[in-house]
MIZA-279036 format. One record per atom (N, C-alpha, C): x, y, z; chain; residue number from 1. Coordinates in pm, 1 decimal. Layout:
<recs>
+----------+----------+----------+--------+-----+
|        X |        Y |        Z | chaine | num |
+----------+----------+----------+--------+-----+
|        X |        Y |        Z |      A | NUM |
...
+----------+----------+----------+--------+-----+
</recs>
This chain:
<recs>
+----------+----------+----------+--------+-----+
|        X |        Y |        Z | chaine | num |
+----------+----------+----------+--------+-----+
|  11180.3 |  -3155.1 |  -8737.7 |      A |   1 |
|  11060.5 |  -3172.5 |  -8815.9 |      A |   1 |
|  11048.7 |  -3049.9 |  -8908.5 |      A |   1 |
|  11025.2 |  -3078.5 |  -9032.0 |      A |   2 |
|  11017.6 |  -2970.5 |  -9130.5 |      A |   2 |
|  10879.3 |  -2906.3 |  -9125.9 |      A |   2 |
|  10870.0 |  -2792.3 |  -9188.3 |      A |   3 |
|  10740.9 |  -2723.0 |  -9194.0 |      A |   3 |
|  10637.5 |  -2807.1 |  -9267.2 |      A |   3 |
|  10679.7 |  -2876.5 |  -9370.3 |      A |   4 |
|  10589.5 |  -2962.1 |  -9446.8 |      A |   4 |
|  10537.2 |  -3075.6 |  -9359.4 |      A |   4 |
|  10625.5 |  -3133.8 |  -9279.2 |      A |   5 |
|  10585.3 |  -3241.0 |  -9190.0 |      A |   5 |
|  10489.2 |  -3189.1 |  -9081.9 |      A |   5 |
|  10518.9 |  -3067.9 |  -9032.8 |      A |   6 |
|  10430.7 |  -3007.0 |  -8932.3 |      A |   6 |
|  10292.3 |  -2982.2 |  -8990.6 |      A |   6 |
|  10290.2 |  -2932.0 |  -9115.6 |      A |   7 |
|  10162.0 |  -2906.4 |  -9181.3 |      A |   7 |
|  10085.3 |  -3036.4 |  -9203.0 |      A |   7 |
|  10157.5 |  -3142.2 |  -9244.2 |      A |   8 |
|  10092.9 |  -3271.9 |  -9262.4 |      A |   8 |
|  10035.3 |  -3324.1 |  -9131.0 |      A |   8 |
|  10112.0 |  -3306.6 |  -9023.1 |      A |   9 |
|  10065.6 |  -3349.6 |  -8891.2 |      A |   9 |
|   9942.6 |  -3270.7 |  -8849.3 |      A |   9 |
|   9947.8 |  -3138.5 |  -8869.4 |      A |  10 |
|   9831.7 |  -3054.1 |  -8836.1 |      A |  10 |
|   9709.7 |  -3091.9 |  -8920.0 |      A |  10 |
|   9734.6 |  -3116.6 |  -9050.3 |      A |  11 |
|   9624.8 |  -3155.6 |  -9138.1 |      A |  11 |
|   9563.4 |  -3287.8 |  -9091.6 |      A |  11 |
|   9645.9 |  -3384.3 |  -9050.8 |      A |  12 |
|   9596.4 |  -3512.8 |  -9000.8 |      A |  12 |
|   9515.5 |  -3492.0 |  -8872.8 |      A |  12 |
|   9563.3 |  -3403.8 |  -8786.1 |      A |  13 |
|   9491.5 |  -3375.5 |  -8661.5 |      A |  13 |
|   9357.3 |  -3308.2 |  -8691.0 |      A |  13 |
|   9357.9 |  -3215.1 |  -8785.7 |      A |  14 |
|   9234.1 |  -3145.4 |  -8823.0 |      A |  14 |
|   9135.1 |  -3244.8 |  -8882.6 |      A |  14 |
|   9182.9 |  -3334.9 |  -8966.7 |      A |  15 |
|   9095.1 |  -3436.3 |  -9025.4 |      A |  15 |
|   9038.1 |  -3527.1 |  -8916.3 |      A |  15 |
|   9122.1 |  -3561.3 |  -8818.2 |      A |  16 |
|   9074.0 |  -3641.8 |  -8705.7 |      A |  16 |
|   8967.6 |  -3567.3 |  -8626.8 |      A |  16 |
|   8992.2 |  -3439.1 |  -8604.7 |      A |  17 |
|   8894.6 |  -3356.2 |  -8532.2 |      A |  17 |
|   8765.2 |  -3346.8 |  -8612.5 |      A |  17 |
|   8777.0 |  -3325.8 |  -8742.8 |      A |  18 |
|   8657.5 |  -3318.8 |  -8828.1 |      A |  18 |
|   8579.7 |  -3450.0 |  -8823.5 |      A |  18 |
|   8651.2 |  -3562.3 |  -8819.5 |      A |  19 |
|   8584.2 |  -3691.7 |  -8808.0 |      A |  19 |
|   8508.5 |  -3702.6 |  -8677.7 |      A |  19 |
|   8570.7 |  -3657.0 |  -8569.7 |      A |  20 |
|   8503.0 |  -3659.1 |  -8439.0 |      A |  20 |
|   8382.3 |  -3566.0 |  -8438.9 |      A |  20 |
|   8397.2 |  -3449.7 |  -8501.0 |      A |  21 |
|   8285.0 |  -3355.1 |  -8509.4 |      A |  21 |
|   8169.1 |  -3418.9 |  -8585.5 |      A |  21 |
|   8199.5 |  -3489.2 |  -8693.5 |      A |  22 |
|   8095.2 |  -3558.0 |  -8770.0 |      A |  22 |
|   8023.7 |  -3662.1 |  -8685.6 |      A |  22 |
|   8100.6 |  -3737.9 |  -8607.6 |      A |  23 |
|   8039.3 |  -3838.3 |  -8519.6 |      A |  23 |
|   7950.3 |  -3771.7 |  -8415.4 |      A |  23 |
|   7999.1 |  -3662.0 |  -8358.5 |      A |  24 |
|   7921.4 |  -3590.1 |  -8257.1 |      A |  24 |
|   7792.6 |  -3535.4 |  -8318.1 |      A |  24 |
|   7802.9 |  -3479.2 |  -8439.6 |      A |  25 |
|   7683.0 |  -3427.1 |  -8505.8 |      A |  25 |
|   7581.7 |  -3538.2 |  -8531.4 |      A |  25 |
|   7629.0 |  -3656.4 |  -8573.0 |      A |  26 |
|   7539.1 |  -3769.5 |  -8595.4 |      A |  26 |
|   7475.1 |  -3813.5 |  -8463.5 |      A |  26 |
|   7555.9 |  -3817.8 |  -8356.9 |      A |  27 |
|   7500.9 |  -3854.3 |  -8225.7 |      A |  27 |
|   7397.2 |  -3752.8 |  -8182.1 |      A |  27 |
|   7425.5 |  -3624.7 |  -8206.8 |      A |  28 |
|   7329.0 |  -3519.6 |  -8170.6 |      A |  28 |
|   7199.2 |  -3536.5 |  -8248.9 |      A |  28 |
|   7210.7 |  -3566.7 |  -8378.4 |      A |  29 |
|   7090.6 |  -3587.1 |  -8459.9 |      A |  29 |
|   7011.9 |  -3707.4 |  -8408.9 |      A |  29 |
|   7083.7 |  -3816.0 |  -8376.1 |      A |  30 |
|   7016.2 |  -3934.7 |  -8323.3 |      A |  30 |
|   6949.1 |  -3904.1 |  -8190.1 |      A |  30 |
|   7019.4 |  -3829.4 |  -8104.8 |      A |  31 |
|   6963.9 |  -3792.6 |  -7974.5 |      A |  31 |
|   6840.2 |  -3705.6 |  -7992.5 |      A |  31 |
|   6845.7 |  -3610.9 |  -8086.6 |      A |  32 |
|   6730.9 |  -3523.7 |  -8112.6 |      A |  32 |
|   6611.6 |  -3605.3 |  -8160.4 |      A |  32 |
|   6637.2 |  -3699.8 |  -8253.2 |      A |  33 |
|   6527.6 |  -3785.3 |  -8301.0 |      A |  33 |
|   6466.1 |  -3864.2 |  -8186.0 |      A |  33 |
|   6551.6 |  -3916.4 |  -8100.3 |      A |  34 |
|   6502.1 |  -3993.8 |  -7986.2 |      A |  34 |
|   6421.0 |  -3905.4 |  -7891.6 |      A |  34 |
|   6467.2 |  -3784.2 |  -7869.6 |      A |  35 |
|   6392.2 |  -3690.9 |  -7784.9 |      A |  35 |
|   6255.7 |  -3659.7 |  -7844.6 |      A |  35 |
|   6249.9 |  -3643.9 |  -7975.4 |      A |  36 |
|   6122.0 |  -3617.7 |  -8041.9 |      A |  36 |
|   6028.8 |  -3738.1 |  -8025.9 |      A |  36 |
|   6084.8 |  -3859.1 |  -8038.2 |      A |  37 |
|   6003.3 |  -3979.1 |  -8018.4 |      A |  37 |
|   5950.8 |  -3986.8 |  -7875.7 |      A |  37 |
|   6036.7 |  -3954.2 |  -7780.1 |      A |  38 |
|   5995.9 |  -3956.6 |  -7639.6 |      A |  38 |
|   5887.5 |  -3852.6 |  -7615.0 |      A |  38 |
|   5905.0 |  -3733.8 |  -7671.6 |      A |  39 |
|   5804.3 |  -3628.8 |  -7652.7 |      A |  39 |
|   5670.3 |  -3672.0 |  -7712.2 |      A |  39 |
|   5674.6 |  -3734.9 |  -7828.4 |      A |  40 |
|   5552.4 |  -3783.0 |  -7892.2 |      A |  40 |
|   5483.7 |  -3886.2 |  -7802.9 |      A |  40 |
|   5560.6 |  -3976.6 |  -7746.3 |      A |  41 |
|   5503.4 |  -4078.6 |  -7656.7 |      A |  41 |
|   5446.7 |  -4015.1 |  -7530.2 |      A |  41 |
|   5515.8 |  -3915.1 |  -7478.3 |      A |  42 |
|   5465.7 |  -3845.6 |  -7359.0 |      A |  42 |
|   5331.3 |  -3781.0 |  -7389.1 |      A |  42 |
|   5320.2 |  -3717.3 |  -7504.9 |      A |  43 |
|   5193.0 |  -3654.9 |  -7541.7 |      A |  43 |
|   5082.4 |  -3759.0 |  -7557.5 |      A |  43 |
|   5115.8 |  -3873.3 |  -7618.3 |      A |  44 |
|   5016.2 |  -3980.9 |  -7629.3 |      A |  44 |
|   4972.0 |  -4027.1 |  -7491.1 |      A |  44 |
|   5069.0 |  -4043.3 |  -7401.8 |      A |  45 |
|   5036.3 |  -4089.0 |  -7266.5 |      A |  45 |
|   4951.2 |  -3985.8 |  -7193.3 |      A |  45 |
|   4982.0 |  -3858.8 |  -7213.2 |      A |  46 |
|   4901.1 |  -3754.4 |  -7148.5 |      A |  46 |
|   4757.8 |  -3760.4 |  -7198.1 |      A |  46 |
|   4740.8 |  -3780.9 |  -7328.4 |      A |  47 |
|   4605.8 |  -3791.9 |  -7383.1 |      A |  47 |
|   4534.6 |  -3914.4 |  -7325.3 |      A |  47 |
|   4606.1 |  -4024.6 |  -7316.8 |      A |  48 |
|   4546.6 |  -4146.3 |  -7260.9 |      A |  48 |
|   4508.7 |  -4125.4 |  -7115.0 |      A |  48 |
|   4592.6 |  -4054.3 |  -7040.9 |      A |  49 |
|   4563.7 |  -4026.1 |  -6899.7 |      A |  49 |
|   4438.9 |  -3939.7 |  -6888.2 |      A |  49 |
|   4425.0 |  -3841.4 |  -6976.3 |      A |  50 |
|   4305.1 |  -3756.5 |  -6973.8 |      A |  50 |
|   4180.2 |  -3839.8 |  -6998.0 |      A |  50 |
|   4187.2 |  -3930.0 |  -7095.3 |      A |  51 |
|   4072.3 |  -4016.3 |  -7126.1 |      A |  51 |
|   4039.3 |  -4104.9 |  -7006.6 |      A |  51 |
|   4143.1 |  -4164.3 |  -6947.2 |      A |  52 |
|   4120.4 |  -4250.9 |  -6831.4 |      A |  52 |
|   4063.9 |  -4173.0 |  -6713.4 |      A |  52 |
|   4111.9 |  -4051.7 |  -6691.8 |      A |  53 |
|   4058.4 |  -3969.4 |  -6582.6 |      A |  53 |
|   3911.0 |  -3937.6 |  -6606.3 |      A |  53 |
|   3876.5 |  -3908.3 |  -6730.8 |      A |  54 |
|   3736.4 |  -3880.1 |  -6761.9 |      A |  54 |
|   3650.1 |  -4004.2 |  -6737.7 |      A |  54 |
|   3699.8 |  -4121.0 |  -6778.8 |      A |  55 |
|   3625.1 |  -4245.2 |  -6755.3 |      A |  55 |
|   3613.5 |  -4273.2 |  -6606.2 |      A |  55 |
|   3722.2 |  -4249.0 |  -6532.5 |      A |  56 |
|   3719.7 |  -4269.6 |  -6387.4 |      A |  56 |
|   3614.8 |  -4179.6 |  -6322.7 |      A |  56 |
|   3614.4 |  -4052.0 |  -6362.4 |      A |  57 |
|   3517.1 |  -3958.6 |  -6306.0 |      A |  57 |
|   3375.0 |  -4003.8 |  -6336.6 |      A |  57 |
|   3353.2 |  -4050.8 |  -6460.1 |      A |  58 |
|   3219.9 |  -4099.1 |  -6498.3 |      A |  58 |
|   3180.0 |  -4219.2 |  -6413.3 |      A |  58 |
|   3272.8 |  -4313.6 |  -6398.3 |      A |  59 |
|   3242.2 |  -4432.0 |  -6317.7 |      A |  59 |
|   3217.0 |  -4394.5 |  -6172.1 |      A |  59 |
|   3294.8 |  -4300.1 |  -6121.7 |      A |  60 |
|   3274.4 |  -4256.5 |  -5983.0 |      A |  60 |
|   3136.8 |  -4193.6 |  -5966.4 |      A |  60 |
|   3096.2 |  -4112.2 |  -6062.7 |      A |  61 |
|   2962.6 |  -4052.0 |  -6055.7 |      A |  61 |
|   2854.0 |  -4159.3 |  -6063.6 |      A |  61 |
|   2875.5 |  -4258.0 |  -6152.0 |      A |  62 |
|   2777.2 |  -4366.8 |  -6161.7 |      A |  62 |
|   2768.9 |  -4443.7 |  -6030.2 |      A |  62 |
|   2884.6 |  -4466.7 |  -5968.4 |      A |  63 |
|   2886.3 |  -4538.2 |  -5840.1 |      A |  63 |
|   2813.1 |  -4455.7 |  -5733.9 |      A |  63 |
|   2839.4 |  -4324.3 |  -5732.8 |      A |  64 |
|   2770.0 |  -4237.5 |  -5637.2 |      A |  64 |
|   2619.7 |  -4241.7 |  -5661.3 |      A |  64 |
|   2579.2 |  -4236.3 |  -5787.3 |      A |  65 |
|   2436.6 |  -4242.3 |  -5819.7 |      A |  65 |
|   2376.9 |  -4375.6 |  -5777.4 |      A |  65 |
|   2451.9 |  -4483.2 |  -5800.4 |      A |  66 |
|   2402.7 |  -4615.7 |  -5759.4 |      A |  66 |
|   2386.1 |  -4622.0 |  -5608.9 |      A |  66 |
|   2480.3 |  -4564.9 |  -5536.5 |      A |  67 |
|   2471.2 |  -4562.9 |  -5390.2 |      A |  67 |
|   2347.7 |  -4485.3 |  -5346.2 |      A |  67 |
|   2326.4 |  -4371.7 |  -5408.9 |      A |  68 |
|   2208.3 |  -4292.5 |  -5374.5 |      A |  68 |
|   2079.7 |  -4368.1 |  -5406.7 |      A |  68 |
|   2076.4 |  -4436.4 |  -5520.3 |      A |  69 |
|   1958.0 |  -4514.1 |  -5556.3 |      A |  69 |
|   1933.6 |  -4627.0 |  -5456.3 |      A |  69 |
|   2040.5 |  -4694.4 |  -5415.1 |      A |  70 |
|   2024.8 |  -4800.8 |  -5316.1 |      A |  70 |
|   1972.0 |  -4745.8 |  -5183.9 |      A |  70 |
|   2020.9 |  -4629.7 |  -5143.5 |      A |  71 |
|   1969.8 |  -4568.4 |  -5020.5 |      A |  71 |
|   1822.3 |  -4533.5 |  -5035.2 |      A |  71 |
|   1786.2 |  -4483.4 |  -5151.5 |      A |  72 |
|   1646.5 |  -4449.3 |  -5177.4 |      A |  72 |
|   1559.9 |  -4574.6 |  -5173.9 |      A |  72 |
|   1608.4 |  -4682.1 |  -5234.5 |      A |  73 |
|   1533.8 |  -4809.4 |  -5233.2 |      A |  73 |
|   1518.2 |  -4860.1 |  -5090.4 |      A |  73 |
|   1624.9 |  -4852.3 |  -5011.0 |      A |  74 |
|   1616.5 |  -4894.9 |  -4870.9 |      A |  74 |
|   1514.1 |  -4811.5 |  -4795.3 |      A |  74 |
|   1516.9 |  -4681.2 |  -4817.3 |      A |  75 |
|   1422.6 |  -4592.7 |  -4748.8 |      A |  75 |
|   1279.3 |  -4626.8 |  -4789.9 |      A |  75 |
|   1259.6 |  -4651.2 |  -4918.8 |      A |  76 |
|   1125.2 |  -4686.8 |  -4964.6 |      A |  76 |
|   1082.1 |  -4822.1 |  -4908.0 |      A |  76 |
|   1176.3 |  -4914.4 |  -4895.4 |      A |  77 |
|   1143.3 |  -5045.4 |  -4836.9 |      A |  77 |
|   1101.7 |  -5028.3 |  -4691.2 |      A |  77 |
|   1171.6 |  -4942.1 |  -4619.6 |      A |  78 |
|   1135.1 |  -4915.5 |  -4480.1 |      A |  78 |
|    995.9 |  -4853.8 |  -4472.2 |      A |  78 |
|    970.5 |  -4757.1 |  -4561.0 |      A |  79 |
|    839.2 |  -4692.9 |  -4563.1 |      A |  79 |
|    729.6 |  -4794.8 |  -4597.1 |      A |  79 |
|    762.5 |  -4885.1 |  -4691.4 |      A |  80 |
|    665.8 |  -4988.0 |  -4729.4 |      A |  80 |
|    637.9 |  -5080.0 |  -4610.6 |      A |  80 |
|    741.4 |  -5114.6 |  -4536.0 |      A |  81 |
|    722.2 |  -5199.4 |  -4416.8 |      A |  81 |
|    634.8 |  -5128.4 |  -4315.0 |      A |  81 |
|    662.5 |  -5000.6 |  -4294.3 |      A |  82 |
|    582.2 |  -4923.8 |  -4199.0 |      A |  82 |
|    437.0 |  -4917.7 |  -4243.9 |      A |  82 |
|    416.6 |  -4897.1 |  -4374.2 |      A |  83 |
|    279.5 |  -4891.7 |  -4425.5 |      A |  83 |
|    209.4 |  -5026.5 |  -4408.9 |      A |  83 |
|    282.6 |  -5134.8 |  -4434.9 |      A |  84 |
|    222.3 |  -5268.1 |  -4417.5 |      A |  84 |
|    183.3 |  -5289.8 |  -4271.7 |      A |  84 |
|    271.2 |  -5245.6 |  -4179.7 |      A |  85 |
|    239.5 |  -5259.5 |  -4037.5 |      A |  85 |
|    113.3 |  -5181.8 |  -4003.2 |      A |  85 |
|    105.9 |  -5059.2 |  -4054.1 |      A |  86 |
|    -11.8 |  -4976.2 |  -4025.4 |      A |  86 |
|   -138.4 |  -5039.0 |  -4084.2 |      A |  86 |
|   -125.7 |  -5093.1 |  -4206.2 |      A |  87 |
|   -241.1 |  -5158.5 |  -4268.7 |      A |  87 |
|   -282.5 |  -5279.3 |  -4185.1 |      A |  87 |
|   -184.4 |  -5356.7 |  -4140.9 |      A |  88 |
|   -214.1 |  -5474.0 |  -4058.2 |      A |  88 |
|   -282.6 |  -5431.3 |  -3929.4 |      A |  88 |
|   -233.5 |  -5325.7 |  -3866.7 |      A |  89 |
|   -295.1 |  -5276.2 |  -3742.9 |      A |  89 |
|   -438.0 |  -5229.4 |  -3768.8 |      A |  89 |
|   -455.7 |  -5157.7 |  -3878.7 |      A |  90 |
|   -591.6 |  -5109.6 |  -3909.6 |      A |  90 |
|   -684.3 |  -5226.8 |  -3939.1 |      A |  90 |
|   -634.5 |  -5327.2 |  -4009.0 |      A |  91 |
|   -718.1 |  -5444.8 |  -4040.5 |      A |  91 |
|   -757.6 |  -5517.6 |  -3912.0 |      A |  91 |
|   -660.6 |  -5525.8 |  -3819.3 |      A |  92 |
|   -693.8 |  -5596.1 |  -3693.7 |      A |  92 |
|   -791.5 |  -5514.7 |  -3611.4 |      A |  92 |
|   -783.6 |  -5383.2 |  -3617.4 |      A |  93 |
|   -879.2 |  -5299.6 |  -3544.1 |      A |  93 |
|  -1020.2 |  -5311.6 |  -3607.1 |      A |  93 |
|  -1022.7 |  -5320.5 |  -3740.8 |      A |  94 |
|  -1151.6 |  -5327.7 |  -3809.0 |      A |  94 |
|  -1214.0 |  -5467.0 |  -3799.8 |      A |  94 |
|  -1131.7 |  -5566.1 |  -3773.1 |      A |  95 |
|  -1184.9 |  -5702.5 |  -3771.2 |      A |  95 |
|  -1257.7 |  -5735.4 |  -3642.0 |      A |  95 |
+----------+----------+----------+--------+-----+
</recs>
């Protein structure tokens, strides 16, 4: 093999390597773009999770308040029953 043939072979190999490098660079750029898209979606999801957590906390507080109100209503109903009984007893004593 002559020096010229060796140089041609090396040049062909270098061109092949350069072609592969170009493909790798394009794949890297595509991968980077995809990673940026994924990161953007992750940030959107984190924001959505924060909003949902805030709504959940609000609903939980409302549920707790409703439970407390129901207990208060029950207690007042019991007190009202006791008062009615006492009124009935007093009415029967006065009659």
